[in-house]
Every structure is written in C-alpha cells, then in structure tokens.
N, C-alpha and C positions, 0 to 999 in steps of 0.2 A: 368626293373620293379621298381628298387629302384628310378630311375629318375622320373618315373610316380608318385610314392608315394610322392616324394619330391615336385614335381609340385603341387600335390593335397594339400599338407600342406600349401604351399605358397599361393595358390588360396584361401584356407579357411581363412588364416590370413588376406588377402586383403579384403575378403568379410566381415569378422568380424570387421575389422578396419573401413570400409565404413559404416557399420551399426552403430558403436559406434559414429562416427562423426555425422551421421544423427540424432541419438537418443539424443545426448547431445548438439546439436547446440541450440543457443538461440531462445526462442520462439518469433515469430513476435509480435509486440505490435500494437494493433489496433489504427488507426488514426496517426501513426507515418510516416513521420513528420507532425505535425499539422500546419495548416495555421493560427491558432489563435495567439493571442498576450499576453494574460493574464495568469499568474500562480495563481491558486486559491486553497485555502485550505478549505474544506467543512467538517464540523463534529461537534463534541460535545465539552465538557469542555476541553478535551486534546488539541484540536485545538485552543480553546479560550485562553488556557494557564493558567487555574486555578492552583494555587500553585506556579507560577513563579513570580519573581519580574519583573517590567516593562522592556521589551526588552529582556527577557531571556526565553521566551516560545520557543518551537522548531521551530515555523514558523518564528519568528524574527531571530533566529539563522541561519536557512537555508537561509533566504533572504540575510543575510550578507555574508554567504559562497558563494552564487552564484552571488552576486552583482546585484541582480534584485529584484524588489518588489514582494511580494506574498500577494495577497488579502486574508484577513482572514475572512471567513464566518463561524467561530465556534460559536456555541450557547450552553452554559452550560445546561446540562440536556437532550439534544436532543436524542431521540431514532431514529431508522431507519425510523419509520413512520413519525416522525417530519421532518426528512430530506426530505422525499418524499413530504411532504406538502409545503416545501419552495424551492424545487429544481429550480423553475422558477426564483429565485434570480440570477441564472447564466446568465439569458438573459440580464442583465444590462452590461455584459462584453463580451469580445471575448475570450472565454476560450481556452487556448493552452494545459495546463496540469492542471488536478484537482486532488489534494491529497484528498482522500476520507477516512475518519476515523470515523466510527460509529459502534455500536454493543455492546459496553460495558454497556450502560444504559439499553439496551434490556435485557441483562443478569441480571443486578441488579433488574429489575422490573419483572423478570420471564416471559418475552415474549418467546413463543415457538421458538426454534431455526429455525424451518422451516419458520416461519413468518419473522424472522430476515433476513434470507438469501434470501428469496423471495423479500423482500424489497430492500436489497442491490443489487440484480440482476436488479431490475427495475431502481434503481438509476444509476447503471452503464450504462444500456441501454440509459437512458435519457441523461447522460453526453456525451456518445459516439455519440449520435444522433446530438449533438451540435458541433461535429467535434473535440472534445478534447481527449487527452490521459488521461486515468485513471491510477493514481498511487494509488493502493489499499493498505491500511495500516491495518494490522491484529491486533486483540486483542484476549486475551484468553477468553474462555467461562466459566472458573472456576479457582479457585486458585490451585487446585491439578489436574495435567494433563492439557490437552488443548482440550476441546470438540469442539472448533471452527476451529481448524487447517485444517482439511481435507476439511471442507466446504469453507473456504477461498481459499484453493488451487484449489478447483473445480471452483470457480468463476474466478480465475486467468486463468485457462486453457480454460474455456468455452468462456470467453470474451476477452482473450488475453490482459489482463491488465499488466502494470508493478506492482510489488508487493514487499512489505517488510512484513515479517511475525512477529507477536507478538512484536510490538514495545516496549511493557513494560516488555519484558522478562528480568528476573533477577533483576528488580527494586522493585517489591512488597515486603513489609516486611523489606526493608533495609532503615533505617532512614537516611543513607547517601544520598539517592536518592529520598526519598518521603517526600512531605510536609504534607500529611495526608494519610489515608488508601488507597485512590484511585488516588491521583494526585501527580505527581512528583514535586520536587523542582527544582531549577536552575540546579543543577548537573544532575538530572534525565532527564530533558529536553535536556541537552547537549548530553547525551547518545543517546536519540531518534534522535536528529538532525544528529549525526554522523552515525547512522544506515541508515537513509534515503538518506543522501547526495550522496553516491556512486551510488544509483539507480536513483536519480533525475538528476544528472549532465549529464549523457549520453543522456537523453531525450532532453536536451537543446543544447548539443554540436553537435548533428548530427552523433554521433558515437556509435551506438548500434548494 
C-alpha cells in the first residue's frame, strides 16, 4: 500500500512538473522568423529621440548594439490615431521587425484608454499583415500606478508580439535620466536601449 502511495506521489510530481514546463514556456512570436529585411521603429517623440543629443536616442543606441541599421519612423506628438493614419509608410520597406511605441500622447491628451488600445490592436494587425514581427514597447498610463499595464499584456497575449513593459519605468522624476518632464536625456535613453536589447537580439539571431 505504501508503494502505491509513493508511486502516486511520484506521478503527481511528474504531472505538475509537466504542467509547469507547459505553462511557463516562451510564448510563440507571430511571424517569427520573418522573411523581411528591415528593422523599423515606429512611434512618437520617444522613438524620434526628443531630449537626446545626436546619436544618443535609444534607436541609434540599439542600432550600434546590434550592428544593423534601424529605420526611424518616429514623429513627435503622434497619438495612436496618428500612427494609424501613416502606417502605410511601412510599405516603402520590407519590414522584418517593427518596434512599436505609441500611447503616451494618448494619455496626455486624455484619449479614452479603450480607443488607445483599439488603435494599437489595429496597428499590430496591420504590421503583422505585412509579415513583420511586432516588438511592442509599453508605456504607463499615469504617473501613479500603471493603468495601461494589463492592456499592453493583453495585446501581447492576443497577438503574440514580443514585448518590453514600461520602457520609462524608474526614469520619470529623476533628473539624472530625464531631459524634461516626459523625455529622457542621453542616460535615460541608454537605460531604455538596455531594456530592449535582450528582447530584440533573439529575434535577429534565430534563437527564441
């Protein structure tokens, strides 16, 4: 009887171990590996590099880290609606990976969160329809707490994007990292690049 109980315990451990491996394995990334050739950053002033000295925005820093050019399609002031209005700019290229960073200006302009994330979902669909991997970059929805976090995670899970949460985390309010109230300085952009790099690199190397 004791042997039967022991075998039952072992079987339970094996089952739980298998469940854990299944539940924690890396999520598949849509369109990986992509047949495209261009790495593109699409977004607002953070992508454009407002607040950085020349060559020290996070896109330029990432480009140097990976040893490949990154096409910068950042436009200061863009909301998610503005991004939707110009998403066809991607058709000038052969997108392989698109870093998507929008949503902060929606919050500043009091755009309803539902509208923001509906627009982001449409943007992700449009990018993926072009055969590219989406690397979604999250931002906070407010200074206290993070009202956007769960919505960004839902986009990640629904569309199987690569994802970096809250790229500005820990930078706001710290003059060591911020050029003004909403834009990082060179040191802040270096932190952002360091956060994105370990997620971006495997998408290029073929080991995810």
